[in-house]
N, CA, C and O atoms as a DFTB+ gen file, in Angstrom:
400 C
 N C O
     1  1     -60.573       1.416      12.789
     2  2     -59.959       2.075      11.705
     3  2     -58.529       2.540      12.086
     4  3     -58.340       3.261      13.065
     5  1     -57.513       2.097      11.268
     6  2     -56.273       2.475      11.474
     7  2     -55.886       3.821      10.842
     8  3     -56.150       4.074       9.667
     9  1     -55.257       4.668      11.652
    10  2     -54.840       5.860      10.974
    11  2     -53.368       5.818      10.521
    12  3     -52.510       5.270      11.213
    13  1     -53.104       6.396       9.373
    14  2     -51.730       6.371       8.942
    15  2     -50.945       7.542       9.385
    16  3     -51.358       8.686       9.196
    17  1     -49.809       7.282       9.978
    18  2     -48.962       8.424      10.438
    19  2     -48.021       8.879       9.286
    20  3     -47.047       8.229       8.905
    21  1     -48.422      10.059       8.782
    22  2     -47.700      10.734       7.672
    23  2     -46.525      11.630       8.206
    24  3     -45.718      12.149       7.433
    25  1     -46.473      11.779       9.526
    26  2     -45.473      12.739      10.075
    27  2     -44.014      12.374       9.822
    28  3     -43.202      13.213       9.430
    29  1     -43.679      10.996      10.077
    30  2     -42.326      10.565       9.833
    31  2     -41.894      10.846       8.351
    32  3     -40.893      11.529       8.131
    33  1     -42.666      10.307       7.314
    34  2     -42.217      10.526       5.982
    35  2     -42.116      11.970       5.603
    36  3     -41.237      12.350       4.830
    37  1     -43.062      12.844       6.168
    38  2     -43.114      14.245       5.803
    39  2     -41.739      14.889       6.407
    40  3     -41.052      15.663       5.740
    41  1     -41.446      14.535       7.586
    42  2     -40.099      14.929       8.255
    43  2     -38.905      14.562       7.442
    44  3     -37.962      15.331       7.251
    45  1     -38.994      13.283       6.946
    46  2     -37.768      12.799       6.207
    47  2     -37.654      13.524       4.935
    48  3     -36.544      13.857       4.520
    49  1     -38.740      13.790       4.286
    50  2     -38.804      14.513       3.017
    51  2     -38.245      15.998       3.272
    52  3     -37.447      16.507       2.485
    53  1     -38.658      16.586       4.287
    54  2     -38.142      17.873       4.655
    55  2     -36.613      17.864       4.893
    56  3     -35.914      18.771       4.441
    57  1     -36.134      16.914       5.549
    58  2     -34.786      16.802       5.907
    59  2     -33.941      16.487       4.645
    60  3     -32.797      16.932       4.548
    61  1     -34.496      15.731       3.689
    62  2     -33.817      15.445       2.408
    63  2     -33.751      16.745       1.551
    64  3     -32.721      17.041       0.945
    65  1     -34.866      17.507       1.517
    66  2     -34.850      18.594       0.803
    67  2     -33.881      19.720       1.278
    68  3     -33.302      20.475       0.498
    69  1     -33.769      19.755       2.572
    70  2     -32.752      20.652       3.208
    71  2     -31.351      20.196       2.839
    72  3     -30.462      20.989       2.528
    73  1     -31.200      18.888       2.889
    74  2     -29.889      18.222       2.548
    75  2     -29.489      18.597       1.050
    76  3     -28.342      18.888       0.709
    77  1     -30.567      18.552       0.226
    78  2     -30.388      18.914      -1.202
    79  2     -29.881      20.324      -1.372
    80  3     -28.882      20.591      -2.040
    81  1     -30.640      21.240      -0.716
    82  2     -30.289      22.629      -0.782
    83  2     -28.867      22.902      -0.315
    84  3     -28.152      23.691      -0.934
    85  1     -28.439      22.240       0.801
    86  2     -27.112      22.384       1.353
    87  2     -26.097      21.946       0.455
    88  3     -25.040      22.563       0.324
    89  1     -26.415      20.762      -0.254
    90  2     -25.407      20.150      -1.177
    91  2     -25.246      21.039      -2.361
    92  3     -24.114      21.212      -2.813
    93  1     -26.294      21.627      -2.913
    94  2     -26.210      22.517      -4.068
    95  2     -25.441      23.736      -3.737
    96  3     -24.664      24.233      -4.552
    97  1     -25.653      24.260      -2.488
    98  2     -24.923      25.405      -2.042
    99  2     -23.462      25.127      -1.967
   100  3     -22.679      25.963      -2.417
   101  1     -23.005      23.950      -1.401
   102  2     -21.654      23.480      -1.382
   103  2     -21.100      23.258      -2.681
   104  3     -19.934      23.563      -2.932
   105  1     -21.867      22.746      -3.520
   106  2     -21.394      22.422      -4.913
   107  2     -21.083      23.761      -5.648
   108  3     -20.065      23.883      -6.329
   109  1     -21.905      24.664      -5.502
   110  2     -21.729      26.041      -6.081
   111  2     -20.481      26.712      -5.490
   112  3     -19.713      27.344      -6.215
   113  1     -20.279      26.568      -4.142
   114  2     -19.016      27.073      -3.513
   115  2     -17.813      26.413      -4.095
   116  3     -16.819      27.067      -4.412
   117  1     -17.898      25.117      -4.237
   118  2     -16.755      24.342      -4.899
   119  2     -16.443      24.825      -6.223
   120  3     -15.281      25.058      -6.556
   121  1     -17.507      24.998      -7.051
   122  2     -17.311      25.437      -8.422
   123  2     -16.609      26.831      -8.469
   124  3     -15.684      27.040      -9.253
   125  1     -17.085      27.793      -7.591
   126  2     -16.554      29.012      -7.556
   127  2     -15.008      28.994      -7.128
   128  3     -14.160      29.685      -7.693
   129  1     -14.753      28.154      -6.102
   130  2     -13.382      28.007      -5.672
   131  2     -12.557      27.385      -6.739
   132  3     -11.396      27.765      -6.886
   133  1     -13.083      26.425      -7.524
   134  2     -12.336      25.840      -8.585
   135  2     -12.013      26.867      -9.647
   136  3     -10.868      27.008     -10.077
   137  1     -12.975      27.532     -10.034
   138  2     -12.785      28.681     -10.996
   139  2     -11.720      29.702     -10.648
   140  3     -10.905      30.123     -11.468
   141  1     -11.785      30.086      -9.327
   142  2     -10.761      30.913      -8.801
   143  2      -9.434      30.348      -8.846
   144  3      -8.472      30.999      -9.252
   145  1      -9.344      29.025      -8.397
   146  2      -7.991      28.397      -8.526
   147  2      -7.414      28.347      -9.965
   148  3      -6.229      28.561     -10.221
   149  1      -8.378      28.041     -10.891
   150  2      -7.807      27.913     -12.259
   151  2      -7.395      29.279     -12.796
   152  3      -6.367      29.378     -13.467
   153  1      -8.135      30.299     -12.535
   154  2      -7.763      31.695     -12.976
   155  2      -6.455      32.110     -12.336
   156  3      -5.635      32.735     -13.008
   157  1      -6.202      31.778     -10.997
   158  2      -5.002      32.071     -10.403
   159  2      -3.884      31.300     -10.924
   160  3      -2.769      31.818     -10.977
   161  1      -4.086      30.111     -11.313
   162  2      -3.097      29.235     -11.811
   163  2      -2.658      29.768     -13.182
   164  3      -1.458      29.880     -13.433
   165  1      -3.534      30.074     -14.009
   166  2      -3.246      30.544     -15.401
   167  2      -2.603      31.890     -15.336
   168  3      -1.702      32.146     -16.135
   169  1      -2.989      32.776     -14.451
   170  2      -2.419      34.053     -14.325
   171  2      -0.935      33.888     -13.893
   172  3      -0.043      34.568     -14.399
   173  1      -0.723      32.989     -12.973
   174  2       0.620      32.793     -12.440
   175  2       1.479      32.125     -13.560
   176  3       2.648      32.486     -13.699
   177  1       0.998      31.268     -14.276
   178  2       1.733      30.560     -15.392
   179  2       2.008      31.527     -16.525
   180  3       3.054      31.421     -17.166
   181  1       1.111      32.468     -16.801
   182  2       1.326      33.506     -17.703
   183  2       2.529      34.405     -17.390
   184  3       3.293      34.802     -18.270
   185  1       2.661      34.713     -16.054
   186  2       3.712      35.518     -15.570
   187  2       5.032      34.819     -15.752
   188  3       6.034      35.419     -16.143
   189  1       5.009      33.413     -15.431
   190  2       6.206      32.728     -15.537
   191  2       6.701      32.582     -16.971
   192  3       7.906      32.559     -17.224
   193  1       5.739      32.482     -17.927
   194  2       5.969      32.282     -19.319
   195  2       6.805      33.513     -19.858
   196  3       7.602      33.364     -20.783
   197  1       6.609      34.646     -19.288
   198  2       7.213      35.829     -19.719
   199  2       8.701      35.822     -19.624
   200  3       9.365      36.600     -20.309
   201  1       9.300      34.896     -18.727
   202  2      10.645      34.847     -18.527
   203  2      11.349      33.724     -19.168
   204  3      12.513      33.458     -18.867
   205  1      10.642      33.021     -20.093
   206  2      11.252      31.953     -20.801
   207  2      12.245      32.606     -21.901
   208  3      11.959      33.607     -22.558
   209  1      13.434      31.895     -21.996
   210  2      14.517      32.474     -22.819
   211  2      14.842      31.422     -23.885
   212  3      15.266      31.838     -24.963
   213  1      14.710      30.274     -23.726
   214  2      15.227      29.253     -24.643
   215  2      14.132      28.137     -24.965
   216  3      13.159      27.972     -24.228
   217  1      14.336      27.460     -26.001
   218  2      13.383      26.358     -26.355
   219  2      13.263      25.314     -25.259
   220  3      12.198      24.757     -24.996
   221  1      14.442      25.070     -24.614
   222  2      14.490      24.112     -23.416
   223  2      13.608      24.682     -22.262
   224  3      12.860      23.941     -21.624
   225  1      13.720      26.081     -22.001
   226  2      12.883      26.650     -21.012
   227  2      11.444      26.391     -21.365
   228  3      10.685      26.070     -20.451
   229  1      10.981      26.496     -22.616
   230  2       9.665      26.412     -23.080
   231  2       9.092      25.012     -22.774
   232  3       7.983      24.831     -22.272
   233  1       9.989      24.003     -23.140
   234  2       9.534      22.630     -23.036
   235  2       9.424      22.349     -21.526
   236  3       8.411      21.792     -21.103
   237  1      10.306      22.666     -20.789
   238  2      10.330      22.379     -19.238
   239  2       9.062      23.201     -18.633
   240  3       8.259      22.676     -17.862
   241  1       8.986      24.374     -19.013
   242  2       7.749      25.175     -18.530
   243  2       6.434      24.473     -18.839
   244  3       5.552      24.321     -17.994
   245  1       6.352      24.039     -20.139
   246  2       5.096      23.278     -20.615
   247  2       4.817      22.065     -19.864
   248  3       3.680      21.851     -19.444
   249  1       5.831      21.212     -19.658
   250  2       5.654      20.006     -18.889
   251  2       5.312      20.247     -17.439
   252  3       4.417      19.615     -16.877
   253  1       6.075      21.217     -16.814
   254  2       5.691      21.546     -15.435
   255  2       4.302      22.168     -15.268
   256  3       3.594      21.887     -14.301
   257  1       3.932      23.008     -16.217
   258  2       2.617      23.716     -16.083
   259  2       1.600      22.621     -16.185
   260  3       0.717      22.525     -15.333
   261  1       1.691      21.765     -17.223
   262  2       0.693      20.782     -17.379
   263  2       0.603      19.860     -16.257
   264  3      -0.508      19.537     -15.839
   265  1       1.718      19.385     -15.706
   266  2       1.664      18.565     -14.478
   267  2       0.925      19.177     -13.343
   268  3       0.112      18.556     -12.657
   269  1       1.257      20.465     -13.172
   270  2       0.606      21.273     -12.068
   271  2      -0.898      21.358     -12.323
   272  3      -1.690      21.165     -11.401
   273  1      -1.319      21.657     -13.621
   274  2      -2.619      21.800     -13.962
   275  2      -3.396      20.528     -13.656
   276  3      -4.449      20.545     -13.019
   277  1      -2.792      19.347     -14.173
   278  2      -3.524      18.077     -13.877
   279  2      -3.626      17.746     -12.447
   280  3      -4.619      17.139     -12.047
   281  1      -2.649      18.105     -11.613
   282  2      -2.696      17.862     -10.185
   283  2      -3.809      18.785      -9.568
   284  3      -4.531      18.328      -8.682
   285  1      -3.952      19.985      -9.987
   286  2      -4.920      20.848      -9.523
   287  2      -6.354      20.374      -9.852
   288  3      -7.268      20.441      -9.031
   289  1      -6.493      19.891     -11.104
   290  2      -7.847      19.377     -11.563
   291  2      -8.103      18.070     -10.750
   292  3      -9.245      17.825     -10.359
   293  1      -7.116      17.268     -10.500
   294  2      -7.275      16.078      -9.706
   295  2      -7.829      16.438      -8.260
   296  3      -8.838      15.886      -7.820
   297  1      -7.153      17.342      -7.580
   298  2      -7.622      17.787      -6.335
   299  2      -9.011      18.275      -6.357
   300  3      -9.799      17.942      -5.472
   301  1      -9.358      19.078      -7.363
   302  2     -10.740      19.701      -7.513
   303  2     -11.740      18.532      -7.650
   304  3     -12.792      18.517      -7.011
   305  1     -11.364      17.521      -8.532
   306  2     -12.278      16.430      -8.735
   307  2     -12.444      15.538      -7.393
   308  3     -13.527      15.014      -7.129
   309  1     -11.399      15.407      -6.629
   310  2     -11.603      14.710      -5.363
   311  2     -12.357      15.537      -4.344
   312  3     -12.955      14.945      -3.446
   313  1     -12.376      16.764      -4.405
   314  2     -13.237      17.641      -3.512
   315  2     -14.712      17.381      -3.920
   316  3     -15.540      17.239      -3.020
   317  1     -15.071      17.314      -5.147
   318  2     -16.410      17.101      -5.633
   319  2     -16.792      15.579      -5.253
   320  3     -17.913      15.309      -4.821
   321  1     -15.886      14.694      -5.425
   322  2     -16.140      13.217      -5.043
   323  2     -16.457      13.138      -3.615
   324  3     -17.404      12.446      -3.241
   325  1     -15.702      13.824      -2.759
   326  2     -15.785      13.872      -1.277
   327  2     -17.235      14.379      -0.958
   328  3     -17.971      13.769      -0.183
   329  1     -17.593      15.506      -1.588
   330  2     -18.939      16.070      -1.367
   331  2     -20.039      15.061      -1.700
   332  3     -20.986      14.845      -0.944
   333  1     -19.865      14.487      -2.816
   334  2     -20.927      13.451      -3.296
   335  2     -20.985      12.290      -2.346
   336  3     -22.084      11.826      -2.041
   337  1     -19.883      11.797      -1.864
   338  2     -19.911      10.633      -0.967
   339  2     -20.470      10.999       0.441
   340  3     -21.201      10.212       1.042
   341  1     -20.119      12.186       0.946
   342  2     -20.742      12.643       2.203
   343  2     -22.319      12.802       2.083
   344  3     -23.105      12.448       2.961
   345  1     -22.658      13.364       0.912
   346  2     -24.174      13.498       0.719
   347  2     -24.799      12.163       0.507
   348  3     -25.940      11.959       0.924
   349  1     -24.135      11.260      -0.102
   350  2     -24.755       9.891      -0.337
   351  2     -24.978       9.208       1.073
   352  3     -26.016       8.611       1.358
   353  1     -23.958       9.347       1.879
   354  2     -24.010       8.684       3.194
   355  2     -25.151       9.361       4.028
   356  3     -25.959       8.650       4.626
   357  1     -25.221      10.637       4.071
   358  2     -26.204      11.333       4.827
   359  2     -27.620      11.034       4.311
   360  3     -28.527      10.860       5.124
   361  1     -27.842      10.970       2.990
   362  2     -29.098      10.588       2.404
   363  2     -29.513       9.137       2.764
   364  3     -30.672       8.865       3.080
   365  1     -28.556       8.249       2.705
   366  2     -28.802       6.886       3.099
   367  2     -29.250       6.780       4.596
   368  3     -30.179       6.060       4.961
   369  1     -28.528       7.534       5.392
   370  2     -28.970       7.566       6.851
   371  2     -30.333       8.072       6.987
   372  3     -31.057       7.578       7.851
   373  1     -30.778       9.040       6.196
   374  2     -32.076       9.633       6.267
   375  2     -33.115       8.589       5.904
   376  3     -34.148       8.457       6.560
   377  1     -32.802       7.811       4.789
   378  2     -33.718       6.755       4.344
   379  2     -33.863       5.674       5.437
   380  3     -34.967       5.217       5.733
   381  1     -32.773       5.299       6.000
   382  2     -32.794       4.271       7.021
   383  2     -33.560       4.686       8.244
   384  3     -34.177       3.855       8.911
   385  1     -33.529       5.909       8.534
   386  2     -34.316       6.473       9.628
   387  2     -35.905       6.423       9.250
   388  3     -36.744       6.277      10.139
   389  1     -36.234       6.542       7.988
   390  2     -37.563       6.524       7.621
   391  2     -38.113       5.127       7.731
   392  3     -39.311       4.962       7.962
   393  1     -37.306       4.138       7.577
   394  2     -37.826       2.768       7.667
   395  2     -37.886       2.265       9.145
   396  3     -38.430       1.189       9.395
   397  1     -37.363       2.990      10.067
   398  2     -37.405       2.523      11.408
   399  2     -38.752       2.744      12.124
   400  3     -38.900       2.377      13.289
C-alpha cells in the first residue's frame, strides 16, 4: 500500500498563506502612504493657491497642479503594480516547488 505524502502540499499552502498575509500588509502600507502623499499634495497646493493674483496665475497653477497630481497617481499605481508583480513571481515559484 502506498502512502501519500501530504507534507509538501501542506508546507506549500502554509507558505502561500504567509505570502498572502505579507502582501496584504504591504498593500495596506502602500494605501496608507498613498493617502498621506495625496493629503500632503493637496495641502501644499492649497497653500500655493493662496498666492494667486491673476487669471493667468490661476490657469498656470491649475495646469501645473493637475500635471503633478497625475504624476503622483502614476507613481502610486506603479508601486502597486510592482507589488503585484513581485507577489505573482513569488507565488509562481511556490507552485513550481510544489510540483517538484
